[in-house]
C-alpha positions, 0 to 999 in steps of 0.5 A, spaced: 594 471 578 594 473 571 590 467 569 585 468 574 584 475 572 584 473 566 578 468 567 574 473 571 575 478 565 571 472 561 566 471 566 564 479 566 564 479 557 559 473 558 555 476 564 554 482 559 552 479 553 547 475 557 544 481 560 544 484 553 541 479 549 535 478 556 534 486 555 534 485 547 530 480 548 525 483 553 525 489 548 522 484 543 517 482 547 514 489 549 514 491 542 510 485 539 505 485 545 504 492 544 505 494 536 504 487 532 496 486 535 494 493 533 496 493 524 491 498 521 487 497 517 484 499 510 478 498 505 475 501 499 469 506 500 469 508 494 472 507 486 470 510 481 472 509 473 472 514 468 475 517 461 477 510 459 480 509 453 485 503 449 488 504 443 486 499 437 492 494 438 489 490 431 497 490 429 500 484 432 507 489 433 503 495 435 503 497 444 496 497 447 495 504 450 490 506 455 487 513 458 484 512 464 481 517 471 481 513 476 478 515 483 478 511 489 477 513 497 481 509 501 479 509 508 485 507 513 483 504 520 488 505 527 485 500 531 489 500 538 486 503 544 493 506 546 498 508 540 498 514 535 500 513 529 504 519 524 503 517 517 509 520 514 509 517 507 503 513 502 506 511 495 500 508 491 500 505 484 494 502 480 496 495 477 493 490 471 495 483 472 501 485 475 503 490 471 502 498 473 499 502 470 501 508 473 505 512 476 508 512 470 511 517 465 504 519 462 501 519 468 500 522 475 498 519 482 496 523 487 494 522 495 490 527 499 492 527 504 498 525 504 502 526 510 497 525 517 496 523 524 491 518 527 489 517 534 488 511 536 482 507 534 480 513 529 480 512 520 482 518 516 479 517 508 485 518 504 483 520 497 487 517 492 487 519 484 490 516 478 490 520 471 493 517 465 493 519 457 496 514 453 500 510 457 503 503 455 501 497 458 506 494 461 507 485 462 507 484 454 502 484 449 499 478 453 496 483 459 495 489 453 490 486 448 486 483 455 486 489 458 483 491 451 478 485 450 475 486 458 474 493 456 471 491 449 466 487 453 463 492 457 464 487 463 468 489 470 476 491 470 480 488 475 484 493 478 489 493 483 490 498 487 497 497 492 499 503 496 507 502 500 507 506 507 512 510 512 509 510 519 511 512 526 507 508 532 509 512 537 506 509 544 509 515 550 516 517 548 517 510 544 517 511 536 516 505 531 518 506 524 514 501 520 513 500 512 506 497 511 503 495 504 495 495 502 494 491 496 486 493 494 483 489 489 478 493 485 473 491 481 469 496 477 464 497 472 467 498 464 463 505 463 458 504 458 461 510 453 466 516 452 463 520 457 460 513 462 463 513 469 464 506 472 463 506 479 464 501 485 462 503 492 464 495 495 466 497 502 470 491 500 476 490 506 484 490 504 490 485 505 495 489 510 503 487 510 509 489 513 515 490 510 
């Protein structure tokens, strides 16, 4: 009798585990069907570069430092027909050849609005402003001298915008948290003089990856 009871309990446990696995599988399929096809889209509508100066790194031991003001208008689009999105945080970085220029100890970065609610099938404009004064260019002397060379040559400056977001997808009473990263390539003309301004009005699409 005790052996029969033990086997019965084992069958009950196995049945419960199978039911749980099937339920989890159904939840995953529903999540995939509802949320994955509706990832946010992003593009740069406008960007400007001003107050750009680079230190003279004539000495091989001197680190290259840069000062700048970069303003970017980023458009975030929710393509879903059913799902609304809460943006809880936006953390933005400005990079050059993968090296982070901002934020840093002598730089500031701000996003406006930093927190917002986005309805389905709608776009939200976000203003990102980066200010750096005497920021040492990370990534080694080679990266700093590449930046200095591009500025002196007066060519378009290749910058990268990286935005890490924390969002909540809302479908009825269901809320799913996600961490998308937006990456945009910015090719902004170098200002012609100290008081000049380089302007980019591209509308180029950005890459969006979910972590």
